[in-house]
C-alpha positions in Angstrom: 0.0 0.0 0.0 1.9 3.1 -1.2 1.1 6.2 0.7 1.6 9.8 -0.2 1.2 12.5 2.5 0.6 16.1 1.6 1.0 18.9 4.2 -0.8 22.0 3.0 -2.5 25.2 4.2 -6.3 25.2 4.1 -7.5 24.2 0.6 -10.9 23.8 -1.0 -12.3 20.4 -1.8 -11.8 21.2 -5.5 -8.1 22.1 -4.9 -7.6 18.8 -3.0 -9.3 16.8 -5.7 -7.0 18.5 -8.3 -3.9 17.6 -6.2 -4.9 14.0 -6.0 -5.9 13.8 -9.7 -2.6 15.3 -10.9 -0.1 13.7 -8.4 -1.3 10.1 -8.2 -0.6 9.3 -11.9 2.9 10.6 -11.6 3.6 8.8 -8.3 2.1 5.6 -9.7 4.3 5.8 -12.8 7.5 6.4 -10.9 7.0 3.6 -8.4 5.4 1.3 -11.1 2.2 0.6 -9.1 -1.4 0.8 -10.1 -3.1 4.1 -9.3 -5.8 2.2 -7.4 -3.3 1.1 -4.8 -2.1 4.5 -3.8 -3.5 6.2 -0.7 -3.2 10.0 -0.3 -3.4 11.6 3.1 -3.9 15.4 3.1 -3.0 17.2 6.3 -4.4 20.8 6.4 -3.0 23.5 8.5 -4.7 26.8 9.4 -2.6 29.7 8.1 -2.1 30.9 11.7 -0.3 27.6 12.3 2.2 27.9 9.4 5.3 30.0 9.6 7.3 31.2 6.6 10.5 32.9 7.5 9.8 35.0 10.5 6.1 35.5 9.8 2.9 33.6 10.0 1.3 32.6 6.6 -1.9 34.4 7.7 0.1 37.7 8.0 1.8 37.2 4.6 -1.5 36.6 2.9 -2.9 39.9 4.5 0.2 41.8 3.2 -0.4 40.5 -0.3 -4.1 41.4 -0.3 
């Protein structure tokens, strides 16, 4: 049972579906396993719980808005 784990900031269901749809075929090809055997676990983090450099991701997003 191959497992792929993704750690990401909050994402929409559509974004998560796109990640799985795009990444699983690549992973399957590289490890030479059927796509149906691959499990993908997505761990989401609130932007207040992610630091980039010396700032929280939530603050960086505010600055870019």
